[in-house]
N, C-alpha and C positions, 0 to 999 in steps of 0.2 A: 482274345479275351475281351468281353464287352466292358466298356467303361461308361457307367452312368446310363445303361440302356442303349448305348451307341457302339457300333463296331469301329475298332481302330483301323486306320488306313495307312498304306505305305506312302501315300502322298501327304506332304506336310499340311497343306491347306488346299481346298478346292474353292476357288473364287467364282461365284455364280453371278454374272452380270445380267441384270434384267433390264430390258429395253422394250418400250411399247412398240407395236407394229408400225405405227405412223412414223415414229422416229427412225426405226430401222429402214423404212422405205426412203425417207428423205435423205438419210445418210448415204444409202447405196446409189440412189439415182441422181444425187446432186454433185457428183464429182466432175471436175473440169480440168482440162490440160491446155497448155500453150502449144499450139501446133508448131511454133517456131523454136521451141526449146527441145533439143535432142535428148536432154537428160530424162524427160518423161515425168518431171515433178508434177504431182497433181494437187489440186486445190479443191476446196468446197466452199461455195459462196456463203453458206450459213455456218459451217462448223470449222473451216480452216481456210479463211479467205486469203487472197493474195495480198501482199503489202500495199497499204494505202498510198505509199510513196511512189508507186508505179502504176498510174492509171492506164497506161498503154497496155500493160500486161493484162489487166482486168478486161480490157476491151478485146483482146485477142483470144481469151479463153473460150473453149468449145467443150460441149459435153463429152465425157469419156465414152467411147464406143466399146462397151463391155457386155458381151452376150450373157455373162454370168450375172449381170445386174439388171437384166431386162425385167420390166414390170411383171410380166406373167410368171417368169421364173421365180422372182421374189415372192409372189403370192403363193406359188406352189411350195416353196421352201418354208414359208411361214406357216402354211397349213400343215405341212408334214411335221414341223417342229411342235406345233400345238397339239397334234395327235400323240406325239411321243412324250410330251412334257410331263404328263401325269406319272408315267412309268419312271422317267428320269428322276422326278421329285421323290418318288418312293425309294428308289435305289440310293440316291445321294443322301436322302434323309436318314438312312441307316448309319451313315458315317458320322464320325465325331469331329469333322474338320470342314464342314460346309460354311462358307462365308458369303452371304448374299450381299450384293452391291447394286444399288440403284444407279443405272447408267443412262438416264435420259438427258443428263446435262451436257454441257460443253465438254470437249476433250480435256480441257484443264480441270474442270470440276470432277469429271470421272476419274482422272489421273490422281487428283488430290484425295478422292475417296478411297481409291485402291491403296495409295501410299499409307493413308491413315489406318486402313484395315490391316495392311501388312504389319505396320508398327504395333498395332493393338494385338494382333495374333502372335507376333514374335514375343511381345511382353508376356502374354498369357503362357506361351510355351516356356519362357524362361522361369516364370513363377511356378509352373507345374514341375519343371525340372528341379528347381530349388526345393520345393515341397517333397519331391521324391527323394532327393539326396538327404534332406533333414530326417525323413522317415527311416531311411536306411541307417543313418548315423544313430538315431534313437534306438532302433532295433539292435544294432551292434552294442550300444552302451548297455542296454538291458540284458543282452546275452552275456556280456562280460561280467556284469554285476551278479547275474544268477550263477555263473560259474564260480565266481569268488565266494559267494555265499555258500554254495555247495561245498567248496573246498574248506571253508571255515568250519562248517558243520561236520565234515569228515574228520578234520583235525581235532575238533572238540570231542567227537565220539571216541577217537583213538586215545586221547588223554584221559577221558573218563574210564575207558576200558583198562588202562594201566594201573 
């Protein structure tokens, strides 16, 4: 059943993070690892730098060798996504739970935006549920009131007939 011209979804909310292509590229290509660290922890000099308290670590970092993040592959994926984006926007635009989030900021900024939107959407969901419950209670009250009135009218008609 449509709600306000939108289709309901089985997914509570669909968070759509938008990132400009330059930021996508910088994030994907700027990952670094410490070749001496067997844990494989990765850093990003711009978005997730190593601790300032360990300059030796920063000096050891080397770019991640990731064929999935190769520049040509990223360009291909970005182009493919751009081609499909309009159709995706039409599809998801029909749903009543799309939450767009600007994601060009730092990890902390984007995380804070997501948390803020989650809280906002949960609040909206709670308010909608409270309104639904209140409407059901009001409908039940009106139903009972109508039944009582009908019973009173029936009894009055019986008394009048006697």
